[in-house]
Backbone bond lengths (Angstrom), bond angles and torsions (degrees), N, CA, C in turn:
res aa  C-N    CA-C-N  psi(-1)  N-CA   C-N-CA  omega(-1)  CA-C   N-CA-C  phi
1 M - - - 1.505 - - 1.522 110.24 -
2 T 1.281 117.16 126.80 1.419 123.58 179.72 1.542 110.88 -78.40
3 H 1.324 114.99 135.65 1.483 120.28 176.79 1.532 111.13 -80.37
4 T 1.350 115.94 -19.37 1.454 116.59 -178.72 1.512 113.09 -83.01
5 E 1.303 116.08 -16.66 1.502 122.87 -176.74 1.528 109.32 54.54
6 I 1.303 116.63 26.99 1.461 121.22 172.86 1.527 109.52 -113.27
7 E 1.332 120.22 129.03 1.415 119.13 174.57 1.487 112.98 -72.03
8 I 1.333 118.49 130.37 1.467 121.45 -177.08 1.541 104.88 -91.66
9 T 1.301 111.88 118.34 1.527 118.77 -176.88 1.566 106.87 -129.48
10 A 1.328 112.34 166.14 1.550 116.83 175.96 1.493 111.47 -57.14
11 E 1.314 116.43 -36.77 1.436 121.18 -179.40 1.546 112.95 -66.29
12 L 1.310 113.90 -37.77 1.501 118.84 175.22 1.488 109.81 -64.22
13 V 1.309 117.98 -51.84 1.462 124.35 -175.06 1.540 108.23 -57.83
14 R 1.373 114.61 -44.39 1.492 119.22 179.53 1.493 111.10 -62.44
15 D 1.380 117.62 -38.77 1.428 119.14 -179.67 1.524 111.21 -69.22
16 L 1.331 116.48 -39.45 1.483 119.16 177.98 1.571 110.82 -59.92
17 L 1.334 113.99 -41.68 1.493 117.06 177.68 1.507 110.02 -65.67
18 L 1.317 119.24 -43.35 1.445 120.52 176.79 1.509 114.81 -56.33
19 D 1.336 115.12 -38.62 1.442 124.50 -177.93 1.497 111.65 -68.17
20 Q 1.333 117.33 -46.84 1.421 124.05 -167.46 1.501 119.74 -113.07
21 H 1.359 114.71 -30.69 1.444 123.16 178.91 1.556 110.60 -138.53
22 P 1.361 114.26 65.59 1.450 116.36 -174.02 1.499 118.21 -61.77
23 D 1.345 115.69 -22.15 1.466 118.03 177.03 1.521 111.90 -64.81
24 L 1.335 120.12 -16.49 1.449 125.41 179.83 1.524 115.03 -99.85
25 A 1.348 114.20 -7.96 1.451 118.41 -167.02 1.524 115.46 -69.69
26 D 1.353 115.36 -22.76 1.467 119.81 -178.85 1.502 114.80 -88.08
27 Y 1.335 116.15 -1.83 1.490 118.82 178.19 1.533 112.07 -66.16
28 P 1.284 122.23 147.91 1.447 125.18 174.39 1.558 107.85 -55.55
29 L 1.278 120.36 138.66 1.459 125.22 -178.81 1.454 110.07 -133.27
30 R 1.362 113.41 130.28 1.495 119.52 178.76 1.542 109.47 -148.23
31 F 1.351 115.85 150.66 1.463 118.86 -176.05 1.537 108.89 -67.90
32 G 1.364 113.43 142.67 1.449 120.42 -178.85 1.523 111.95 -103.87
33 A 1.318 116.14 -67.24 1.435 123.30 -175.60 1.491 114.26 -165.23
34 H 1.315 119.39 157.12 1.464 124.93 165.88 1.599 107.63 -94.18
35 G 1.311 114.08 117.47 1.492 118.59 173.18 1.500 110.03 -90.75
36 W 1.334 114.90 -174.15 1.408 118.21 176.28 1.520 116.43 -67.56
37 D 1.391 114.08 -37.83 1.438 121.40 176.28 1.553 116.18 -108.11
38 N 1.341 116.44 -26.72 1.435 120.97 -167.80 1.508 112.86 -130.67
39 Q 1.333 116.49 158.32 1.453 121.01 164.02 1.537 107.99 -98.37
40 L 1.338 114.50 145.86 1.440 122.00 -178.77 1.532 111.75 -115.94
41 W 1.296 120.33 125.38 1.421 123.77 178.83 1.511 110.31 -122.07
42 R 1.379 115.75 124.67 1.429 119.47 -177.27 1.559 108.62 -72.32
43 L 1.307 117.39 135.31 1.474 121.85 -177.39 1.528 106.72 -125.04
44 G 1.371 113.63 106.02 1.475 116.82 -175.25 1.471 111.44 65.66
45 D 1.388 116.57 -153.27 1.476 121.23 177.75 1.539 115.26 -87.00
46 D 1.298 115.60 -27.59 1.451 121.61 -165.05 1.521 116.72 -118.30
47 L 1.328 118.51 -5.07 1.432 123.11 -176.29 1.486 114.03 -125.01
48 A 1.319 117.16 163.34 1.459 124.54 174.62 1.537 110.54 -143.15
49 V 1.327 114.68 145.13 1.440 119.44 169.96 1.473 111.20 -103.50
50 R 1.378 117.39 129.74 1.448 123.64 178.64 1.524 109.61 -112.62
51 L 1.329 118.95 124.82 1.381 122.00 178.74 1.522 111.34 -128.82
52 P 1.328 117.50 136.07 1.504 118.40 -177.51 1.563 107.83 -71.03
53 W 1.362 113.91 139.08 1.426 116.59 -176.68 1.545 109.79 -135.05
54 A 1.315 118.84 -8.94 1.495 116.32 -176.87 1.584 109.64 -129.63
55 T 1.359 114.93 -85.95 1.451 116.49 -171.07 1.444 111.59 -69.00
56 Q 1.314 117.37 145.54 1.444 122.63 174.95 1.544 116.00 -64.01
57 S 1.410 111.83 -30.53 1.456 115.62 -179.86 1.523 115.14 -68.95
58 A 1.343 115.95 -12.12 1.506 121.11 -178.08 1.509 111.20 -59.05
59 D 1.342 120.02 -29.09 1.445 122.92 -179.63 1.570 109.40 -60.61
60 A 1.282 115.86 -51.58 1.478 120.89 -179.07 1.513 110.66 -65.42
61 L 1.336 118.54 -31.19 1.430 121.88 -176.19 1.543 108.00 -73.31
62 L 1.302 118.66 -34.82 1.469 121.42 178.44 1.573 109.68 -67.61
63 H 1.323 114.65 -44.00 1.449 120.22 178.65 1.589 111.07 -61.51
64 K 1.309 112.77 -38.89 1.461 118.28 175.57 1.559 112.68 -57.15
65 E 1.325 114.41 -51.99 1.465 121.58 -177.90 1.544 106.44 -60.83
66 H 1.304 117.18 -44.63 1.476 119.13 -178.24 1.491 113.04 -59.20
67 T 1.341 115.28 -37.30 1.476 122.50 -176.01 1.543 110.77 -73.60
68 W 1.372 116.69 -45.87 1.464 116.83 -168.26 1.457 118.22 -104.67
69 L 1.380 118.62 -27.36 1.449 120.91 -174.09 1.591 115.41 -63.27
70 P 1.280 116.89 -37.89 1.504 114.50 -179.96 1.488 115.90 -60.17
71 A 1.336 113.87 -31.15 1.517 117.85 174.74 1.488 113.87 -76.45
72 L 1.335 117.64 -35.26 1.466 120.50 -177.58 1.505 112.23 -80.24
73 A 1.309 119.47 -32.08 1.523 122.41 -170.78 1.576 112.43 -58.80
74 P 1.317 121.50 -39.82 1.477 118.45 -175.37 1.505 116.37 -60.68
75 R 1.392 115.61 -24.41 1.433 116.77 -175.04 1.504 111.88 -94.08
76 L 1.324 117.87 -3.80 1.472 123.16 -175.12 1.463 111.82 -90.45
77 P 1.376 120.21 134.48 1.463 121.63 -178.62 1.491 119.26 -83.86
78 L 1.391 114.78 0.22 1.500 120.05 171.19 1.476 108.64 -119.79
79 P 1.352 115.51 149.95 1.496 120.59 176.81 1.503 109.27 -60.32
80 I 1.357 115.55 141.25 1.471 121.07 167.77 1.542 104.30 -132.67
81 P 1.343 117.07 165.30 1.456 121.01 176.26 1.476 110.44 -78.16
82 V 1.318 116.90 112.16 1.469 123.20 -178.09 1.504 111.23 -96.52
83 P 1.281 118.28 119.67 1.470 119.88 178.64 1.453 113.31 -60.76
84 Q 1.401 113.83 134.99 1.477 119.00 -177.76 1.531 108.33 -114.82
85 R 1.324 119.86 -34.35 1.454 124.00 -174.99 1.478 107.50 -141.52
86 L 1.359 117.18 147.24 1.480 123.14 172.23 1.560 106.56 -111.79
87 G 1.322 108.68 133.49 1.429 117.94 176.63 1.533 110.34 -100.58
88 E 1.303 120.34 126.48 1.457 121.51 -175.77 1.536 111.26 -89.52
89 P 1.304 117.77 154.86 1.478 120.40 172.26 1.418 112.48 -55.92
90 S 1.402 119.34 143.25 1.484 120.58 -176.92 1.529 104.40 -151.01
91 P 1.310 116.70 174.41 1.485 118.68 176.27 1.477 114.74 -62.30
92 R 1.337 117.94 -23.33 1.454 121.44 177.53 1.495 110.28 -72.58
93 F 1.353 116.96 -42.81 1.487 125.66 -176.68 1.458 108.42 -148.03
94 P 1.393 114.14 109.16 1.477 119.34 -171.84 1.511 117.52 -80.06
95 R 1.331 114.99 25.14 1.497 119.59 178.70 1.471 111.25 -132.43
96 P 1.373 120.29 159.68 1.451 120.42 176.37 1.502 108.55 -75.79
97 W 1.386 116.60 159.41 1.387 124.58 176.83 1.546 108.92 -151.65
98 I 1.293 118.16 161.18 1.446 119.20 -173.66 1.607 109.52 -134.59
99 V 1.324 113.83 155.99 1.414 122.17 171.01 1.516 105.18 -112.57
100 T 1.329 115.40 125.96 1.459 124.24 179.71 1.507 111.77 -123.90
101 T 1.309 114.35 168.74 1.446 123.20 168.79 1.515 108.37 -64.65
102 W 1.336 116.01 146.98 1.483 123.57 176.54 1.465 107.57 -89.64
103 V 1.413 115.12 131.92 1.497 119.51 175.37 1.489 106.77 -112.19
104 P 1.335 114.07 118.94 1.528 121.00 -179.18 1.512 110.41 -71.59
105 G 1.331 118.11 154.72 1.424 123.43 176.13 1.489 109.43 133.68
106 E 1.360 116.25 172.07 1.459 124.47 -179.94 1.563 108.80 -111.74
107 P 1.299 119.27 135.05 1.476 119.90 176.52 1.557 108.16 -56.71
108 A 1.409 111.47 143.57 1.422 119.86 -173.86 1.546 110.28 -72.31
109 D 1.291 121.30 -15.90 1.508 121.07 173.39 1.529 109.27 -74.60
110 R 1.296 122.73 -14.66 1.422 127.73 175.96 1.564 112.59 -106.49
111 A 1.325 115.85 -31.97 1.433 120.70 -177.86 1.566 106.09 -134.22
112 P 1.312 118.15 85.66 1.442 123.82 -170.21 1.499 110.79 -70.53
113 V 1.296 117.89 153.60 1.451 124.61 176.70 1.517 110.31 -60.69
114 T 1.303 116.26 132.44 1.512 121.17 177.90 1.579 112.41 -118.18
115 R 1.308 112.59 -27.75 1.516 118.58 179.75 1.478 105.24 -98.27
116 G 1.376 114.12 84.87 1.433 121.29 -170.74 1.537 113.77 -61.65
117 A 1.348 117.58 -47.19 1.509 118.28 -176.66 1.464 111.11 -61.25
118 K 1.355 117.94 -44.13 1.407 122.37 -175.40 1.531 109.60 -66.70
119 A 1.391 116.78 -41.37 1.443 119.95 -180.00 1.505 110.41 -69.33
120 A 1.313 121.27 -35.32 1.452 124.08 177.35 1.519 109.44 -60.36
121 N 1.298 117.32 -47.29 1.441 121.16 176.61 1.532 114.81 -60.04
122 A 1.362 114.22 -41.19 1.426 117.35 177.59 1.469 114.85 -66.63
123 L 1.266 115.48 -40.03 1.523 123.46 -179.78 1.559 107.99 -66.62
124 A 1.304 114.74 -41.64 1.512 118.73 -178.43 1.502 109.17 -68.11
125 S 1.338 117.94 -42.17 1.440 118.07 179.48 1.504 113.49 -66.42
126 F 1.315 117.21 -38.15 1.449 121.39 175.98 1.510 113.24 -62.55
127 L 1.336 117.15 -46.21 1.469 119.36 -179.65 1.537 113.19 -73.61
128 T 1.325 116.07 -32.48 1.457 115.45 173.28 1.494 112.79 -61.37
129 A 1.287 117.91 -36.19 1.500 121.92 178.21 1.498 110.50 -73.87
130 L 1.320 117.93 -38.79 1.493 119.35 -176.65 1.492 110.93 -76.05
131 H 1.304 118.98 -38.75 1.501 122.48 -173.35 1.546 112.37 -73.55
132 Q 1.298 115.92 67.34 1.481 121.52 176.58 1.532 108.37 -113.75
133 P 1.334 118.85 155.12 1.486 119.50 -178.83 1.530 111.03 -52.66
134 A 1.327 117.04 131.78 1.462 121.42 179.75 1.555 108.12 -93.20
135 P 1.343 116.15 153.62 1.466 118.32 177.55 1.565 109.33 -71.20
136 D 1.359 112.69 163.25 1.480 116.66 -179.31 1.513 114.86 -59.16
137 E 1.291 116.76 -27.16 1.469 119.68 179.28 1.532 115.33 -84.21
138 A 1.355 117.16 1.35 1.487 121.24 179.14 1.544 107.30 -55.05
139 P 1.335 115.31 147.80 1.489 118.32 -179.84 1.528 111.02 -72.11
140 A 1.348 112.12 157.25 1.469 118.70 174.97 1.498 106.73 -105.53
141 S 1.288 114.59 157.08 1.552 120.81 -178.92 1.532 108.20 -75.72
142 G 1.330 111.33 142.97 1.469 118.74 173.61 1.523 112.47 -79.78
143 F 1.363 116.85 -5.97 1.436 121.34 -176.45 1.519 112.89 -120.48
144 G 1.302 118.35 16.21 1.466 122.01 175.11 1.532 113.74 80.22
145 R 1.370 114.46 4.24 1.498 115.63 -179.74 1.449 108.45 -71.79
146 G 1.416 111.39 141.17 1.428 119.71 -173.22 1.481 115.74 86.03
147 G 1.349 118.82 -9.54 1.445 126.77 172.37 1.469 113.78 -91.30
148 P 1.335 115.54 -175.84 1.457 118.62 179.33 1.511 111.70 -61.13
149 L 1.346 113.44 134.57 1.520 118.18 -175.76 1.556 109.45 -65.83
150 A 1.351 114.82 -41.76 1.438 118.06 -175.72 1.587 113.95 -56.21
151 D 1.305 115.29 -24.61 1.435 119.14 176.31 1.567 114.63 -64.25
152 R 1.346 114.66 -14.26 1.433 119.63 -177.80 1.538 111.87 -99.11
153 S 1.340 118.22 14.03 1.444 122.57 -175.80 1.524 112.49 -61.38
154 E 1.311 116.71 -43.08 1.468 121.93 178.24 1.568 110.66 -60.93
155 H 1.346 113.49 -42.99 1.452 117.56 178.48 1.552 110.50 -64.72
156 F 1.280 117.82 -42.55 1.483 120.96 176.10 1.539 111.06 -55.22
157 T 1.361 117.33 -48.66 1.370 121.44 -176.61 1.532 113.00 -58.57
158 K 1.337 114.35 -40.52 1.463 121.13 178.14 1.552 112.20 -65.50
159 L 1.331 110.64 -47.48 1.523 116.83 -179.99 1.585 108.40 -60.76
160 L 1.285 117.75 -46.20 1.443 119.08 -177.07 1.563 111.29 -63.24
161 A 1.324 115.10 -40.35 1.437 116.62 -178.57 1.555 108.07 -68.00
162 S 1.337 117.38 -42.60 1.487 116.56 179.62 1.560 113.03 -62.88
163 A 1.328 115.48 -42.84 1.490 118.21 179.84 1.532 111.12 -64.98
164 T 1.333 114.20 -38.25 1.531 117.53 178.81 1.495 109.83 -66.48
165 E 1.295 119.35 -45.16 1.488 120.88 177.11 1.457 114.86 -56.36
166 L 1.370 117.61 -30.75 1.426 122.80 177.94 1.521 111.78 -75.39
167 G 1.398 117.28 -7.38 1.426 119.03 179.20 1.541 114.74 82.91
168 H 1.310 118.65 18.39 1.506 122.56 -172.69 1.469 112.23 -108.06
169 I 1.341 122.35 -0.17 1.474 127.03 -179.40 1.506 109.50 -116.48
170 P 1.338 120.32 89.41 1.451 119.31 -176.92 1.472 116.95 -66.33
171 D 1.390 117.07 -19.70 1.477 121.14 -175.89 1.576 106.69 -141.78
172 P 1.360 115.27 79.16 1.435 118.64 -178.89 1.525 113.76 -62.57
173 D 1.348 117.12 -31.22 1.445 121.05 177.49 1.578 111.52 -63.48
174 A 1.267 117.19 -35.62 1.513 120.24 -178.66 1.527 105.45 -71.18
175 V 1.323 120.58 -37.72 1.460 121.44 -177.83 1.598 105.87 -69.54
176 R 1.322 116.74 -44.44 1.452 119.50 178.82 1.531 112.40 -58.73
177 A 1.259 115.92 -38.56 1.525 119.77 177.13 1.484 114.22 -59.48
178 V 1.373 113.28 -41.46 1.454 118.65 177.74 1.613 107.94 -61.95
179 W 1.287 111.58 -47.07 1.462 115.88 -174.06 1.548 108.91 -66.79
180 E 1.272 120.05 -43.26 1.458 119.82 -177.19 1.467 113.63 -64.74
181 D 1.349 116.44 -38.74 1.511 118.45 172.12 1.508 113.53 -60.62
182 A 1.326 114.21 -41.03 1.486 117.35 179.80 1.485 113.13 -68.61
183 A 1.304 119.87 -41.57 1.441 125.08 178.53 1.542 113.65 -67.70
184 A 1.285 114.45 -23.68 1.522 119.97 177.61 1.500 114.32 -83.57
185 A 1.358 116.22 -8.54 1.407 120.61 -175.21 1.568 110.02 -72.44
186 P 1.323 119.42 148.90 1.419 123.10 179.42 1.540 113.18 -54.52
187 D 1.356 120.85 141.23 1.421 123.55 178.90 1.554 110.53 -66.40
188 W 1.306 114.32 158.93 1.475 120.90 171.17 1.524 110.57 -66.68
189 T 1.369 114.60 133.22 1.403 120.08 -177.66 1.572 110.93 -120.83
190 G 1.370 114.53 2.81 1.422 117.02 177.60 1.531 113.93 -82.79
191 P 1.358 120.17 -172.33 1.423 122.84 -179.78 1.514 108.95 -69.39
192 A 1.347 118.18 157.11 1.411 122.38 173.21 1.531 110.62 -68.89
193 L 1.341 116.26 119.08 1.501 120.37 -175.58 1.516 108.99 -102.70
194 W 1.311 113.79 153.68 1.473 117.38 175.73 1.564 109.43 -65.05
195 L 1.366 116.53 134.56 1.419 119.39 179.83 1.519 109.91 -131.44
196 H 1.346 116.63 143.72 1.443 120.14 169.77 1.561 110.89 -62.68
197 G 1.336 114.75 -48.07 1.486 119.78 171.99 1.435 114.60 91.06
198 D 1.375 122.18 -13.10 1.493 121.54 -174.62 1.521 111.24 -154.97
199 L 1.367 113.56 52.94 1.480 119.42 -175.83 1.555 111.78 -82.75
200 H 1.354 116.03 60.86 1.402 116.12 173.77 1.539 108.51 -94.79
201 P 1.379 118.25 170.63 1.441 120.36 -169.97 1.464 117.09 -54.85
202 A 1.334 118.09 -31.13 1.478 121.84 -178.33 1.513 113.81 -71.49
203 N 1.370 113.67 -16.75 1.508 118.13 -179.07 1.525 113.33 -103.54
204 V 1.323 116.07 7.52 1.509 119.78 177.93 1.489 107.53 -124.14
205 L 1.358 115.66 133.45 1.438 122.50 -176.64 1.495 111.67 -98.36
206 T 1.318 118.23 147.71 1.470 122.85 178.35 1.523 111.17 -126.04
207 A 1.328 113.43 158.56 1.466 120.60 171.18 1.501 105.30 -159.07
208 D 1.320 117.72 138.83 1.487 123.17 179.33 1.558 109.71 54.09
209 G 1.309 117.24 32.59 1.525 121.79 172.59 1.502 111.30 80.81
210 T 1.331 122.55 9.33 1.393 120.32 175.01 1.471 112.78 -133.34
211 I 1.314 120.05 176.00 1.458 124.14 -178.98 1.472 112.20 -78.92
212 C 1.358 115.59 127.91 1.481 117.95 -175.34 1.539 109.95 -124.04
213 G 1.306 120.14 -1.54 1.486 119.14 -177.63 1.538 108.91 -177.54
214 V 1.315 116.71 159.71 1.470 124.19 178.68 1.562 106.50 -131.50
215 I 1.323 115.63 130.14 1.495 120.28 -178.13 1.521 109.86 -123.19
216 D 1.334 116.40 177.82 1.417 126.24 173.05 1.524 113.00 56.58
217 F 1.357 118.65 77.93 1.382 124.12 176.12 1.491 112.28 -95.07
218 G 1.346 118.96 31.58 1.428 123.07 -179.79 1.533 113.65 -61.91
219 D 1.275 117.54 -25.02 1.483 118.58 177.85 1.523 111.55 -106.64
220 L 1.319 114.72 22.17 1.487 116.60 174.11 1.526 112.38 -49.80
221 C 1.278 118.98 129.84 1.478 124.43 -174.10 1.476 111.32 -155.26
222 A 1.312 114.74 -176.57 1.535 120.28 177.54 1.467 108.07 -124.44
223 G 1.321 117.90 147.89 1.469 121.50 176.08 1.550 115.10 156.41
224 D 1.266 116.70 -141.73 1.470 124.46 -178.35 1.529 110.01 -78.13
225 P 1.347 116.90 125.61 1.464 120.43 -176.54 1.543 112.50 -70.16
226 A 1.315 120.75 -8.02 1.425 122.89 -178.78 1.584 109.78 -57.20
227 C 1.374 112.71 -34.87 1.495 115.55 -176.28 1.511 108.99 -61.07
228 D 1.309 121.24 -38.21 1.504 123.19 177.86 1.537 109.88 -75.66
229 F 1.290 119.07 -33.53 1.432 120.30 -174.92 1.586 109.18 -64.69
230 A 1.264 116.84 -16.81 1.485 119.14 179.26 1.546 108.75 -57.31
231 A 1.364 117.04 -25.95 1.476 119.30 -174.63 1.529 109.70 -62.57
232 A 1.283 122.37 -20.82 1.463 123.51 179.26 1.574 110.83 -59.92
233 W 1.292 114.60 -36.81 1.478 118.17 178.56 1.538 112.57 -93.52
234 V 1.268 115.24 -24.75 1.501 119.44 -179.82 1.528 115.94 -79.13
235 L 1.389 113.48 -39.58 1.436 118.64 -175.57 1.482 117.51 -104.23
236 L 1.330 118.91 -27.65 1.456 119.75 -174.55 1.483 112.92 -95.38
237 P 1.328 114.51 152.03 1.479 120.48 179.99 1.494 113.10 -63.44
238 D 1.354 115.71 172.60 1.439 122.44 -177.61 1.575 108.17 -55.32
239 D 1.349 114.85 150.06 1.481 120.19 173.87 1.452 115.10 58.47
240 T 1.368 118.70 28.41 1.447 119.96 -176.68 1.552 110.35 -121.55
241 A 1.356 119.08 -11.29 1.455 119.86 -177.63 1.523 112.60 -62.99
242 D 1.375 115.43 -40.11 1.435 114.44 177.72 1.525 117.30 -62.04
243 R 1.295 116.84 -29.56 1.400 118.99 175.54 1.538 110.66 -68.82
244 F 1.283 118.47 -38.19 1.445 121.26 172.72 1.499 113.41 -62.53
245 H 1.280 120.57 -43.71 1.449 127.02 178.24 1.553 106.58 -59.27
246 A 1.292 116.71 -44.17 1.524 118.88 -175.66 1.538 111.08 -68.87
247 A 1.347 113.68 -34.69 1.556 118.83 -175.58 1.496 110.74 -75.27
248 Y 1.366 114.88 -33.58 1.473 119.42 -174.15 1.534 110.89 -67.69
249 Q 1.344 120.31 140.71 1.423 122.31 -179.80 1.558 107.81 -130.43
250 P 1.424 111.12 137.88 1.403 129.70 -8.94 1.507 112.79 -70.17
251 T 1.342 115.79 157.06 1.494 118.65 -175.51 1.484 108.77 -59.10
252 P 1.346 117.24 131.51 1.509 121.29 -178.89 1.518 109.19 -64.43
253 D 1.280 116.29 144.78 1.447 123.05 179.60 1.581 107.23 -80.53
254 A 1.362 117.45 170.17 1.403 119.93 -175.27 1.519 112.70 -68.31
255 A 1.348 117.23 -34.83 1.454 119.32 -177.01 1.581 106.85 -66.38
256 T 1.373 114.83 -43.55 1.503 117.14 179.31 1.534 113.38 -57.79
257 L 1.316 114.52 -40.59 1.466 118.25 179.51 1.506 110.90 -71.86
258 R 1.266 120.73 -30.67 1.514 122.77 173.51 1.600 108.41 -63.12
259 R 1.310 114.58 -47.03 1.462 118.61 178.60 1.522 113.20 -63.19
260 A 1.316 114.38 -37.60 1.498 121.29 -179.71 1.491 108.41 -61.36
261 R 1.306 119.76 -41.11 1.467 122.58 177.78 1.506 110.82 -60.75
262 G 1.302 117.77 -36.21 1.488 120.97 174.98 1.519 113.41 -63.90
263 W 1.331 115.57 -45.03 1.453 120.63 177.40 1.550 109.77 -64.01
264 A 1.310 117.64 -37.41 1.444 122.19 174.22 1.497 113.62 -60.45
265 V 1.368 116.36 -44.00 1.475 120.42 177.75 1.572 109.54 -58.98
266 L 1.333 113.83 -46.03 1.521 115.64 -178.81 1.512 109.76 -62.05
267 Q 1.315 121.12 -37.65 1.460 123.77 -177.09 1.483 107.69 -70.62
268 A 1.374 117.15 -39.87 1.485 120.99 -178.90 1.487 111.95 -64.66
269 L 1.384 118.15 -47.21 1.372 120.86 178.06 1.435 115.98 -64.63
270 S 1.334 118.62 -39.94 1.493 121.17 171.10 1.469 112.56 -58.69
271 G 1.303 116.58 -45.23 1.468 120.80 178.98 1.497 112.40 -60.50
272 I 1.330 118.56 -40.05 1.480 121.31 177.41 1.520 111.49 -61.52
273 C 1.377 115.74 -46.65 1.406 119.12 -178.31 1.522 111.02 -65.93
274 I 1.287 118.89 -43.76 1.513 121.84 178.88 1.520 109.45 -67.07
275 G 1.331 116.67 -39.92 1.435 119.95 -179.93 1.528 111.26 -63.26
276 E 1.347 117.26 -41.79 1.476 120.60 178.86 1.520 112.02 -66.50
277 A 1.355 115.45 -35.04 1.476 116.67 177.98 1.555 108.39 -67.08
278 G 1.316 118.17 -35.43 1.450 121.68 177.64 1.522 112.23 -64.10
279 V 1.366 116.56 -44.00 1.477 120.34 176.87 1.547 113.46 -59.67
280 R 1.341 113.59 -33.87 1.431 120.25 -179.53 1.518 114.57 -89.23
281 G 1.366 115.33 2.27 1.477 120.98 175.75 1.481 112.36 75.54
282 R 1.363 123.37 20.83 1.373 125.57 179.69 1.554 112.00 -77.37
283 P 1.278 119.29 146.27 1.501 119.37 177.69 1.587 111.07 -57.54
284 G 1.309 115.54 137.40 1.480 120.15 179.07 1.549 112.77 85.95
285 G 1.365 116.83 -9.11 1.401 117.94 -178.77 1.543 112.37 -74.26
286 K 1.314 117.96 152.12 1.412 121.88 179.58 1.543 104.57 -137.09
287 A 1.371 119.07 97.57 1.397 125.96 -178.57 1.477 114.88 -53.27
288 T 1.323 119.21 -33.92 1.432 124.12 -177.06 1.471 114.41 -75.90
289 W 1.341 117.40 -11.29 1.440 121.38 177.97 1.573 113.04 -78.67
290 G 1.294 115.92 -21.56 1.496 117.69 -176.85 1.519 114.54 -65.50
291 P 1.317 121.78 -53.41 1.475 121.57 -174.29 1.532 113.32 -57.35
292 P 1.345 120.49 -49.60 1.461 118.33 177.53 1.500 113.60 -63.13
293 A 1.319 118.05 -30.85 1.452 121.76 178.75 1.525 110.43 -66.78
294 H 1.347 115.89 -45.71 1.513 120.27 179.47 1.532 107.86 -61.76
295 A 1.355 116.65 -43.05 1.491 118.30 -174.99 1.575 109.94 -65.66
296 S 1.365 113.52 -35.15 1.477 116.96 179.62 1.520 108.90 -68.35
297 L 1.269 122.07 -42.40 1.441 123.22 -176.39 1.491 108.29 -67.78
298 R 1.324 117.24 -38.51 1.502 116.44 176.98 1.503 113.30 -64.33
299 R 1.357 117.03 -37.19 1.488 119.19 175.56 1.491 114.08 -64.69
300 L 1.305 114.31 -41.72 1.527 117.32 177.08 1.497 114.19 -62.99
301 I 1.342 117.01 -41.12 1.500 118.40 179.10 1.525 108.38 -70.18
302 A 1.280 119.35 -43.32 1.453 120.17 -177.73 1.557 112.75 -62.65
303 T 1.281 118.66 -27.30 1.449 119.56 -176.37 1.581 108.79 -107.57
304 A 1.298 117.66 19.20 1.459 122.00 -174.09 1.559 114.81 -56.25
305 H 1.339 115.32 -34.35 1.405 118.00 -174.62 1.587 112.07 -107.98
306 R 1.278 113.67 21.33 1.459 115.87 176.89 1.528 110.66 -87.23
């Protein structure tokens, strides 16, 4: 549901560009996708327009990306959407919007990774470059990402109950055991590092079976890197997480990997619930999120005692 109560159309996007960035208004424009928070419109060959269409928090997330991503992008080995222009609220559209670079590829929830070793190396290289100490003024996550994992215990309990009620968790005790081990791991004591914060399959792009880009930095934040390490179980094929851990520098310690498994459990359970809502046609549901979430949970349970 949009909070603006304004239908976003090609004509509206064109008018916004004419009003505020007229040098871009003649570029070819076509619809790209509905994201969780934003709509994406392809602008020419190399740009995209992102406009908030659902959650009210999307406004702040776009400002966050506009502030921080231009400085982070040059050091990252994978393409990310770099903000180029900021659109201000106006009578035509009362919310901010941005123009970013276009990142080619298919979301991994629709085109999963198949070349595991190559993707593990790409993901490790990307996170090694991103996970650098963040300044004191770096943003905090609105969802507790990067903070103590144990603080998310109530959220875990609710997600597990919801997914179990849907009939998609054959062994809740096994899932709970993975979580309890992760939540009992020592907290992060290192510096607050830059984090993507939301590396689920819909936010990672693939081409030729491997990772080719990372999008949606709306939950960019600073803290414990275990949150991002969850991607090793969520994105990569079976028996590939160890390769990622070996390629990432510096090598993650055992406590960090335990916490990472907990973040992966949260992401998998959330994906199962959202995926099932999509299958049933409920608002906000994403049917393509279910399969990778189930695969992730299976991997986590199978490797629980490693």
